[in-house]
C-alpha positions in Angstrom: 94.8 91.2 135.1 98.4 90.8 134.1 99.7 94.4 134.3 103.1 93.5 132.8 101.3 92.2 129.7 99.1 95.3 129.5 102.0 97.7 129.8 104.2 95.8 127.3 101.5 95.3 124.7 100.3 98.9 124.9 103.7 100.5 125.1 103.2 102.7 122.0 99.9 103.9 123.3 101.3 104.5 126.8 104.1 106.6 125.3 101.4 108.8 123.6 99.4 109.0 126.8 102.4 110.1 128.8 103.0 112.8 126.3 99.3 113.9 126.5 99.5 114.1 130.3 102.8 116.0 130.2 101.3 118.6 127.8 98.2 118.9 130.0 100.4 119.5 133.1 102.4 122.1 131.2 99.1 123.8 130.3 97.9 123.8 133.9 101.1 125.2 135.3 101.5 127.8 132.5 104.9 126.8 131.2 106.3 128.2 128.0 104.4 126.7 125.0 107.6 126.2 123.0 108.2 123.0 124.9 105.0 121.5 123.5 106.6 120.6 120.1 109.5 118.8 121.7 107.3 117.0 124.2 105.0 115.7 121.4 108.0 114.7 119.3 109.5 112.8 122.2 106.3 111.0 122.8 105.8 110.0 119.2 109.4 109.0 118.8 109.1 106.8 121.9 106.0 105.2 120.5 107.7 104.7 117.2 110.7 103.0 118.8 108.4 100.8 120.9 106.3 99.7 117.9 109.4 98.9 115.8 111.1 97.0 118.7 108.0 94.9 119.5 107.5 94.2 115.8 111.1 93.0 115.3 110.8 90.9 118.4 107.7 89.2 117.0 105.7 90.1 120.1 102.2 88.8 120.2 99.7 89.2 123.0 96.0 89.7 123.8 95.9 92.1 126.9 92.1 92.4 126.6 90.9 89.1 125.0 88.1 89.6 122.5 88.6 93.4 122.5 92.2 94.2 121.7 95.3 92.2 120.6 98.7 92.9 119.2 101.0 91.2 116.8 103.8 92.3 114.4 101.4 93.6 111.7 99.6 95.8 114.3 102.9 97.2 115.5 104.0 97.8 111.9 100.8 99.8 111.3 101.5 101.8 114.5 105.0 102.4 113.4 103.7 103.8 110.1 101.4 106.2 111.9 104.1 107.4 114.2 106.6 107.7 111.5 104.3 109.9 109.4 103.4 112.0 112.5 107.0 113.1 113.1 107.4 115.3 109.9 103.8 116.6 110.3 104.8 117.8 113.8 108.0 119.4 112.4 106.1 121.4 109.8 103.5 122.6 112.4 105.9 124.9 114.3 105.2 127.9 112.0 101.4 127.6 112.4 100.9 126.3 115.9 103.0 127.2 119.0 100.3 126.3 121.5 99.8 123.1 123.4 96.2 122.5 122.3 97.3 121.5 118.8 99.8 118.9 120.1 97.4 117.4 122.6 94.8 116.9 119.9 97.4 115.4 117.5 98.6 112.9 120.2 95.0 112.1 121.1 94.1 111.3 117.4 97.2 109.1 117.1 96.1 107.2 120.2 92.8 106.6 118.5 94.5 105.4 115.3 96.6 103.0 117.3 93.5 101.5 118.9 91.9 101.0 115.5 94.7 98.9 114.1 94.7 96.7 117.2 90.9 96.3 117.6 89.3 92.8 117.8 85.7 93.9 118.4 83.4 96.6 117.0 83.3 98.2 120.4 87.0 98.9 120.4 87.0 99.8 116.7 84.3 102.4 117.3 86.1 103.8 120.3 89.3 104.1 118.3 87.5 105.8 115.3 85.9 108.4 117.6 89.2 109.0 119.4 90.8 109.6 116.0 87.9 111.7 114.6 86.9 114.1 117.4 90.3 115.7 117.8 90.6 116.2 114.0 87.2 118.0 113.9 88.7 120.4 116.4 92.0 120.7 114.5 90.2 121.9 111.4 88.5 124.6 113.4 91.6 125.4 115.4 93.4 126.0 112.2 91.2 129.0 111.5 92.9 130.9 108.8 89.9 131.9 106.6 86.1 132.2 106.9 85.6 128.8 105.3 87.3 127.0 108.2 84.1 126.9 110.3 82.0 125.6 107.4 84.6 123.0 106.6 84.8 121.8 110.2 81.0 121.6 110.4 80.8 119.5 107.2 83.5 117.2 108.4 81.7 116.8 111.8 78.3 116.1 110.2 79.5 113.6 107.7 81.9 112.0 110.2 78.9 111.6 112.5 77.0 109.9 109.7 80.0 107.5 109.2 79.9 106.6 112.9 76.1 106.0 112.7 76.6 103.7 109.7 79.3 101.8 111.5 77.0 101.3 114.6 74.1 100.3 112.4 76.3 97.7 110.6 77.7 96.4 113.8 74.2 96.0 115.3 73.0 94.1 112.2 76.0 91.8 112.3 75.3 91.2 116.0 71.7 90.3 115.2 73.0 87.9 112.6 75.8 86.3 114.6 75.3 87.1 118.2 78.8 88.5 118.5 80.6 91.9 118.1 83.9 90.2 117.1 85.5 91.7 114.0 85.9 88.2 112.6 82.1 88.2 112.0 82.6 90.9 109.3 85.0 88.6 107.5 82.4 85.8 107.6 79.6 88.2 106.5 81.4 89.5 103.4 81.7 85.9 102.2 78.1 85.1 103.1 75.0 85.5 100.9 72.7 85.9 103.9 70.6 89.1 103.6 71.1 90.3 107.1 74.9 89.6 107.0 75.3 91.4 103.7 73.4 94.4 104.9 75.4 94.7 108.1 78.7 94.2 106.2 77.7 96.8 103.7 76.9 99.4 106.3 80.3 98.8 107.9 82.1 99.0 104.6 80.3 102.2 103.6 81.2 103.8 106.9 84.9 103.2 106.1 84.4 104.5 102.6 82.9 107.7 104.0 85.9 108.2 106.4 88.3 107.6 103.5 86.3 110.0 101.1 85.3 107.4 98.5 82.8 108.6 95.8 80.0 109.4 96.5 80.9 110.0 100.1 83.7 112.4 99.3 82.0 115.9 99.5 83.6 116.8 102.8 87.2 116.3 101.8 87.9 119.3 99.4 86.3 121.8 101.8 88.0 120.3 104.9 91.4 120.1 103.3 91.2 123.7 101.9 89.7 125.2 105.1 92.4 123.8 107.4 96.0 125.0 107.7 98.8 123.1 105.9 99.9 120.9 108.9 96.3 119.9 109.6 95.7 119.1 106.0 98.8 117.0 105.9 97.6 115.2 109.0 94.2 114.4 107.5 95.5 113.4 104.1 98.1 111.0 105.5 97.6 109.8 109.1 93.8 109.7 109.2 93.6 108.0 105.8 96.3 105.5 106.8 94.5 104.7 110.1 91.3 104.0 108.2 92.8 101.8 105.5 95.0 99.8 107.9 92.0 99.2 110.1 90.0 98.1 107.0 92.6 95.5 106.2 92.4 94.2 109.7 88.7 94.1 109.4 88.7 92.1 106.1 91.2 89.6 107.5 91.8 86.7 105.2 88.2 86.6 103.9 87.3 86.0 100.3 84.7 88.4 99.0 81.3 87.3 97.7 80.3 88.5 94.3 78.0 91.3 95.4 80.5 92.6 97.9 83.4 92.4 95.4 81.3 94.5 93.0 80.9 97.2 95.7 84.6 97.2 96.6 85.4 97.5 92.9 82.8 99.9 91.5 82.9 102.7 94.1 86.7 102.9 94.3 86.8 102.9 90.5 84.4 105.8 90.5 86.7 107.5 93.0 89.8 107.0 90.9 88.1 108.5 87.8 86.3 111.3 89.5 89.1 112.3 91.8 91.6 112.5 89.0 89.2 114.4 86.7 88.1 116.9 89.4 91.7 117.6 90.4 92.5 118.9 86.9 90.2 121.9 87.5 91.6 123.0 90.9 93.6 126.1 91.4 94.9 125.4 94.9 97.3 122.7 95.9 95.4 121.7 99.0 92.1 121.3 97.2 93.9 119.5 94.4 95.5 117.1 97.0 91.9 116.6 98.4 90.7 115.3 95.0 94.0 113.4 94.6 93.4 111.7 98.0 89.9 110.7 96.7 91.6 108.9 93.8 94.3 107.4 96.0 91.6 106.1 98.4 90.2 104.3 95.4 93.6 102.6 94.7 93.8 101.6 98.4 90.3 100.1 98.5 91.2 98.2 95.3 93.8 96.4 97.3 91.0 94.7 99.3 90.1 92.9 96.1 93.5 91.3 96.1 94.6 88.0 97.5 94.0 87.8 101.3 97.7 87.0 102.0 99.0 90.0 100.1 96.4 92.7 101.1 98.2 93.9 104.2 101.7 94.5 102.7 100.2 96.2 99.6 98.1 98.6 101.7 100.9 99.2 104.2 103.5 100.0 101.5 101.0 102.2 99.6 100.0 104.3 102.6 103.6 104.7 103.6 104.6 106.0 100.1 101.5 108.1 99.8 101.9 109.6 103.2 105.6 110.4 102.8 105.2 112.0 99.4 102.2 114.2 100.5 104.1 115.4 103.6 107.1 116.1 101.4 105.0 118.4 99.2 103.4 120.2 102.2 106.8 120.6 103.9 108.3 122.2 100.8 105.5 124.8 100.2 107.1 128.3 100.6 105.6 130.2 103.5 103.3 133.1 102.9 101.6 135.6 105.3 98.3 135.0 103.4 97.2 131.4 104.0 94.5 131.6 101.3 97.2 132.2 98.6 100.0 130.1 100.0 99.2 127.0 97.9 97.7 128.8 94.8 99.1 127.1 91.8 99.7 130.5 90.1 102.1 131.3 92.9 104.2 128.2 92.2 105.1 129.5 88.7 108.9 129.9 88.4 109.4 128.5 91.9 112.6 126.6 90.7 114.3 130.0 90.0 113.4 131.3 93.5 113.6 128.1 95.6 115.3 125.2 93.7 115.2 122.9 96.7 111.5 123.5 97.3 110.6 123.1 93.6 112.7 119.9 93.3 111.1 118.3 96.4 107.5 119.1 95.3 108.3 117.8 91.8 109.6 114.5 93.3 106.4 114.2 95.4 104.1 114.9 92.4 105.9 112.5 90.1 105.7 109.8 92.8 102.0 110.4 93.4 101.4 110.2 89.7 102.9 106.7 89.8 105.8 107.3 87.4 108.9 105.2 87.5 111.5 105.1 89.1 109.7 106.8 92.0 108.2 104.7 94.9 104.6 105.6 93.9 105.1 103.4 90.8 106.1 100.4 92.9 103.1 101.0 95.3 100.6 101.1 92.4 102.2 98.1 90.8 101.7 96.1 94.0 98.0 97.1 94.2 97.1 96.2 90.6 99.3 93.1 90.4 97.4 91.7 93.4 94.1 92.6 91.9 95.0 90.7 88.7 96.3 87.8 90.7 92.9 87.5 92.5 91.2 87.2 89.1 89.8 90.7 88.7 91.7 91.6 85.6 89.0 93.8 84.1 88.8 96.0 87.2 92.6 96.2 87.2 92.6 97.4 83.6 89.9 100.0 84.3 91.7 101.2 87.4 94.9 101.6 85.4 93.2 103.6 82.7 91.6 105.8 85.3 95.0 106.4 86.9 96.5 107.7 83.7 94.1 110.7 83.9 95.8 111.8 87.1 99.2 112.2 85.4 98.1 115.4 83.8 97.5 117.5 86.9 100.7 116.3 88.6 102.8 117.2 85.6 101.0 120.6 85.4 102.4 121.5 88.8 105.9 120.5 87.7 105.5 122.6 84.5 104.4 125.6 86.6 107.5 125.4 88.8 110.1 124.7 86.2 108.7 126.3 83.0 106.5 129.0 84.4 106.6 132.7 83.9 109.4 135.0 85.0 110.3 134.4 88.7 108.7 136.5 91.3 110.8 138.4 94.0 112.1 136.0 96.6 110.2 135.7 99.8 111.1 134.2 103.2 112.5 130.7 102.9 111.5 127.5 104.5 112.1 127.1 108.2 114.8 124.7 109.5 112.2 122.3 110.8 110.3 122.2 107.6 113.6 121.5 105.7 114.3 118.7 108.2 110.8 117.3 107.7 111.4 117.4 103.9 114.8 115.7 104.3 113.2 112.9 106.3 110.6 112.3 103.6 113.2 112.5 100.8 115.4 109.9 102.6 112.4 107.6 103.2 111.3 107.9 99.6 114.8 107.1 98.4 114.9 104.0 100.5 111.5 102.8 99.3 112.5 103.4 95.6 115.9 101.7 95.8 115.1 98.9 98.3 111.4 98.1 98.0 112.0 94.5 98.7 113.7 95.2 102.0 110.9 97.6 103.0 108.3 95.1 102.1 110.1 92.4 104.2 109.8 94.8 107.2 106.1 95.3 106.6 105.2 91.6 106.5 
């Protein structure tokens, strides 16, 4: 085995592993838990720099042939995950000072990194489990209300069902092709063979369950609401980004058969419509974001209908915009001693009069998630739907656009609450310095993506 190749190709993962081991050592020797945040930030930042550097260098290697390989798109995907993790860690200080939280976050990031580099179903399954198991614990670790235990159980049960579906699909594809290589999935979705179609369908549905596509979405609202704000931000951004970036790698350059294209179009379309409609009735920001994420998962799966050569950049740009804007909203939420009421929409009324920065930042995030110009969310949706039209699925694109208009209402309702709500309430404690820093990072990233989208897309290719 060429150890130099293994160390270089896995440099982002090795940085995360070094951070995990350091945190475990600090736990064993009983050092002050305050160092946990800075150790995890250093590990994620090192992984981010390694991923960016190897991507710009055009590094390509297969340290474990047939199981795991790396190339610039894989490093870009890892850079997106690490870049989103930094502001999530910054906003976690108020909720988590212990090392367990940071160990679990780094472990989940390690699993996400494996997913976007996998070449076989064995490695993909390992990555999904390494991503999912820590998140189950994070939901329970973020125990702020009685519903947290129920939310964690729902997430665990349905996450286990997704894993079982993936294994069933992989076994059927192995029976059809005699191989566990991910490229067999790309052949299967273009095939009309019954066994191949069944195997590919199981695999696809497992990814849809992980991404909370209708009708596999029931776990998301409870899990998002039951967890604390940093954990909800992690699930809504990094977990979803890992799943969708891995799905793009899974689809490769394959052209979908007619039955598979119908599945990829109809279920995401149902997610877009139902997610936007259900979000209208929500009274809490986290639960509203859960239904919003169901709709956005639909947009992302729509990208798989697009031309094979443009799928990756459309999904990468979308998950980057979606992740940055969601974290901006969570980072700007005013703190409250009562977690259950922290994100109640009623409490956001008149926020601009009390906290102008927080209200303005949340408004930018909401308008971008709504897909309104000139915010980066508009560019992200334009990329998705233009690619779907270019692939010849014009009707699905039109229906998806109509469904997306429904979502504008509940985003604008939040803006109305903050800027045109009732008389302002007495001022409470302000945002922490790290939360403001996380928001500033997201604002800067959003500005770059809005002003220089072409340059950002050139980096994602």
